[in-house]
N, C-alpha and C positions, 0 to 999 in steps of 0.2 A: 504495499500500499504505498503511495507515495506521499512525502511530508503534509503538502496542500490540503488532501481528502483526508487524511489522518487528525489535521488541525480542526480542519470543519466537523469531522464526526465527535472529537472530543468537545468542541463548542456545542454540538446539537446536544449531547450529552448532558454536559452541564445546565443549558437551558431548560430541557426538559426535566432534571432534576429538580433545580430551582424552583420550576412550575407546579411538580409534584409536592414539594415541601410547603410551597406556598399556600397551595391549596389543600392541604392538610392530608392529601391522598398518600403522603410517605411522612411518618415520623421520623427522625432521628432520635431516639431516646438512648444515648450508648453510656450516659453517666460518664464521660471521660473530658477532662479540662473544662467543667460544670462552671458557666459564669452566670452570677446573681445580679441582676438590677431593678432597681425599684420599681413601679408604676405609681403615679400619681404624687403625692394628693391631690384629689379634685375635691375642694369643699363647696357647698352650696347653703345659702340660708332659702328653705322651701315655706312659704307661708300656708302651711298646714300641719296639724296633730302629727307625730311619729306614725300612730296608728294608719293613719291613712297614706302615708309615704309608704309605709311597709305593706299593705292592702296591694297598692298600685303595682309595685313592684313584684309580690307573690302571687297576685292573682293568675296570670297566664300561665303560670308553672304549675300553681297547686289547683287551679280549676281547669274550666275552658279555655284552650287556645281562642283568644279571638282571630276571626278570619284575616282581620288586616294584618294580624302578626305571625300568620302560618307561614310566609314566605320567610320568614325570618328566625323562627323557633318552631323547633319539633322537640316535644316531651316524650321523650324515649318510655320512661319508666316512671311512675308517680309513687311515693311515699307519704306520710303524713307529714314531715319535715325536711324530706332529703328527694330529688329530682335528678334525673340523669336526663339531660338535654343537648340538643346540639343546635348551635347558631350558627345561623348563614349572613356572612357578612359580604356584600358586593363591593370589593375595590378597585376594582378597573371595569371598564365593558369586556365582556367575557371571561371575569375572574371572580369568581366568589369562593373565600375562603369559608370551610366548615370548621366548627370547634366542636367537641363536646365534652361537657363541663357537668361535675355533678355541682349541686345549688343546695344549699342547707340554709334552711329557714328558722331562726331563734327570734319570734315575735316579741316586742314590736321593734327590737333595736339593733340586730345584725343580721346580716346576709352573707354566706361565705360561697366564693365559687372554687374550684379544684378544676385544672385542665386533665382531661382523662387521653385526649386526642386533639392533635392541631400543630400548627407551623413550628411549634418550639415544643421541646419535651415538658418543661415546666411552667406553669404558671397558678398562684395561688392570688385570690384577691377577695376583698371584703368591704362591704358598705356599713357604715355606723349611722344608726340614727339617734339623736340626741334630742330632748324637748329644748326648747329654744324661747326666749321673751317672744319671736315674731311666727314661731311654729317649731320647723326641726332644723338643728345644725346637722347636716349630712355631710359625710366625708366616705372618700372613695382611696382605698390603698390597695397595693399589692407589689408582687415581685415577679418578676420573669426570667427564665434562667434558658440558658443555651449551654451546648455541649461543644466540645474542639477549639476551646481555647479563645484565640484571635479572631481565628474564621467566625466561630460562634459567636464574638461578642460584636463582629461585622454585622451578621444575620440579625442579632438582638436588637441592634442601633436603627436597623431598617422596620423591625417590627414593632418594636414599643412604642412609636410615635404615633402610628397606625391604630394600634390595639387603643391609646388612650384617647385618641380623637373617636373611635368607634363607641367606647366608653361615655366619653364627654356627650354625644349626641344622644344617647339613648337616656343618659341622665335627663338633660334638660326635656327629654318628652315625660319622663318621670315626673319632673317639678311642672310641668304644666297640666298634667291631668290631675295630680295631687293637688295643687292648687285651685283648679276649676272645681273638683269634687267637695273640698272643703269650703269653698263661696258657696256652692249649691247647698252644702248641708245648713249654713250659717242664714241663709235668705228665707 
């Protein structure tokens, strides 16, 4: 095989592998050279009580998933306080990342997420909800881990900002809906 053809083949394999990893069709979890980086914090003041905010987050997981969310969420298994759920995040035309996570509910103050399958081998996240003068002091924090030392660190630097942006968009929707419900309750 001539060198240009070999280089083209190697490049194709790398691009194909990166696409599989990005879509979570291939998760590399070898535990060698693991690097952990923080996610967040993202803090919000939500003008709704913690119980309402908690219910807005928990309802699609613990109850029936609304039709509007079915393209983004598939609850695979439901328990009383723990679910296994697939999340679908469109990051570019033709490229949707699928993550599978356990989600644990500790009403009304904590929701925890643990990655089972995704574009990186390790993610732990949690939402903390505390009563505040205006309603709820909401905080998101987490950690994202990648393997293979520097190479994994580079991949983590690509994935983490997109992960945080996805969480932030989701939390803006949660805030809007919780405030709408709180306003409707008080009216």
